[in-house]
N, C-alpha and C positions, 0 to 999 in steps of 0.2 A: 503495500499499501502506500501509496504518497501524500504528498499535501494535507487537504482538508481529515481526509480518511484515516491517517494515519493520529491524526492529533483527534477525530473520533473514537478511534479505538481505544486510546489511549483514556480517553475518557470514561469508557464504556467499563474499562477494567477497574478504574477506580471508583466507579458505583458499585460494581461487583464486588470489590473487595469491601466498602463499606457493609454492602448488604451483610455479607457473610461474616462479618467481625461481630454482629448480632448472634449470638449462641441460639438464638430462638427459629434462625433462619435454616432448614432443611438444603444443604447447599446439593446432595445427590440431588433431590427433588427438581430443584433450580436448574440442574444440570439436565436433566429430561426432558423439561417444559422449554428452554433455550434450543434444546436439539430438535422437537417438535416446531418450533416457530422458524430454525434454519428449514427444515422441509419446507414448509408453506412459502416461504419466500423464494426457496428455489425453486418450487414448483408453478410460483405464481407472478410471471414476468410484470406484468401490468402493475400489480400491487407494489412490488419493490421499488418499482418508475414511478409510482405515486409517493409513496413514501422517502424516495431521496430528490425529489423533484424542489428544485431550488427558490420557483417562483412560490411554491405554498408557503405556507407559516408554519412555524416548529409546533404552535399549537393545535393547528388543523391537524397537522399528521398525528400526532400523539391524540388526539379525539377520535381520530379513525382507528388506532392503533388500540385504545380503548374498546371502541365499540365493537371491534373484532376479537379481541381475546379475553374482555373480560366474564367472567363464568366457566372460562375454559381452560383458564392456569393462573397459579397463584397472583395475587396481588404484587409480589416482591418482582415477579418476572414482568408484568404489566408496565412497573413503575420501570423495571431497566430497559425494555425495549421504547417505550416513551422517551427515556432520555436519548437513546440511539439514534432515533429518529426526526428529535429535534436538533441533531448537529448534523452540521453541512457532510457531503460526500463525494469525492470527485467521481464515482462511478456506483451504478445501482449495484453490480456484483459485491464491492464492496461492504456493503451491510448484508450481505449473506455471510462472507466470509466472516467477518467480525462478529455476528452472532454464532456463529459454528466456533469460533476461536472460543468464545467467552463460555459457550457451554464446555466445551474441553478444559477451559481455566475453572470453571464451577465444581468438575469432577476433580480435576488436582486440588481443590482446596478442602473438598468434603473428606478426600483422602489423607489429607493433611491432619484435618479436626480429628479424624479417626485414630490417627496414628499411624497409619500404613501406607504413608505416602513413600520411603525407603522401598517397600516390598514394590507399590505400582511403578517405582522407576525401574527396579531390579529386573521387573516381568514384562514389562515392556520391551524391554533393551533385548532380553533374553529370545521372548517371542520374533522377535526381527531379526535375530541370529538364526533361529529352527527355518524362517520363511527363506533365508538367504540360501539355507544349506540344501532346500527341496524344491528344486525347479516345479515339481508334483504338485506339492502341496501351494506354491505360490499361484500355481496356474487356475487350481480350484477357487483361490479365494480371490482374484481377480479376473476371472472369464466375465466379460459382460454379459454373454446370453446366460449365466447361471442367475438362479432365481435369489432375491436378497434372506428368504425365508431358508432355503439349503444353504447358503451361506452362513449364517447366522447359528444355522444347526451346528455347523461343523465349527464353528466357535468356541460353541456351547460343549461340542465334545471334546476339544480339546485343551479349551481351560475351566470350563466349569469343574469348580470342586478341587481343582488344582491350583488355581490364583484368585488375587484381590477380585471382588466382585466391581470394584470400579476398574481394573483391568481389562476385564470381560467387557464392560457398557463401552468403552474406550475403542477397543480392538473392534468390537460388535459395530459401532457407528461408523468408524473407518471403510471397512469391508462393505458394510451394506451401503452406504451412503461416499462413495470416495469422492465425488464432487470434481472429476479430473486429476486428482492427485496421485501420484504411487504409494503403494501401502507402506515403501521406505522412508518416503517424504513425512507422510503424517505420521509414522511412530518418530520420527525423528522430530516434528513437530512440538507433538506431547511431551518429547523428554525437554525441549526446550523450554516449554511450558513450566513445569515442574521445577527445572534450573531456576527459572527468573523468580518464579514463587518464594524460593530460598535464598535468590540474591547471588548465585553461584552460576559456576559454569560446569560444562559437561567434557570430561576427555574420554577419548576413547582409546583403550589402551591395548596394545596387542603385541603379544608375547608367547614364547614355543610353549611354556609350560606353566600353569598355575601361582600365580604368586601367593606369599604367606602373608599372613595378617600385618605383621611387622612392616614385610617389604610394602603393603599397601598404603599403611601409614606415612612411610618415608617419602614414596612417590608423593602422595597427595599432599603433603607438607611442602614437598620443594615444589610443588607447582603452584600452592596457593602462593606460594612466598614470591615467585615470580610473575605470577600474573595479578597478584594483590586480591585476589577474592578466593573465598572457598570453592574448591574443585571437587566436583564429585567422579569417580572412578566407574567406567565400564569396560568391563575386561572380556577381551576376545582371546581366544587361545589358538593360534595357527601355526602348527610344528615346523611349517615353511621358514617360517623368519627365522631359523638355525640361532635360538641364543639372542639376547639383550630386547629392548623394549622398543616399540614404536608408539609415540604419543600423535595424538591429533583433536586440537581444539578449533572448532569451528574450520578456516581453511590453510590454519598452519599447524607443518606437522615438523616433530620434533622424531628423527630417525635414528635409532642407537641399534640397530638391528645388525645382527651380524651379515646377513644375506644383503644387507644393503651395502656393505663396507665390501663386499665379495662382488658385489655388480661395478660397484666403482672402481674396483681394483682391474676388472674384466676389461672397462670401457678404458679405462688408463691403459693398460698394455695394447687394447686393440687401437688406441688411438695414435 
């Protein structure tokens, strides 16, 4: 998002955080209702155009939201969406993207309030690794011709009873309504939301063998000192690295693996 849409999303996130600071607000229910609003806006092109029309007053658009949603969702959801449509948007699709992101963020907040956000983060990462390692599974979850009910049932079979309910809901939402995103990018966006909630960054760490707890602590501490923020480690085991550690944070890569040094030596010899 750019310009007005980015500012509108930031305001929406602040409103969501303020709402969920109230212990009486059910963040998981809020996530479910925002997901339903996302589906409505994604389906009704004319509606989202009206709700992002800069020629209409914010109050007029908020009243339209109230007339459509009151009685269908909670008052908190009505208030949150009303606040979104009062803002200016660079494009009508941005409103749908923002509502979808806020739905996922509400799920992240629900997990945090339940004390299970660490589990959700780890489960999302591990699920992404499983999908990346199985072409058959990825195809089953992303095949456009497959029905949403079948995909949801497959997620239930894979994760039900094994993963946090919040993880299951996030993955199910992503798989059944990808909205043009790849499965990998969707899972990555959830990880970034969780990290943002904690004010930290996520590091993808690739090693040949599992790290001990003390090694993880030392590495996390070193990276936190380097980046000036708390760093959460996602560990990926890849025997092909042949020892050492490869760390990726965003677009930046710190490669200290044996395989990279061997490749560097090979290129030097060939040069």
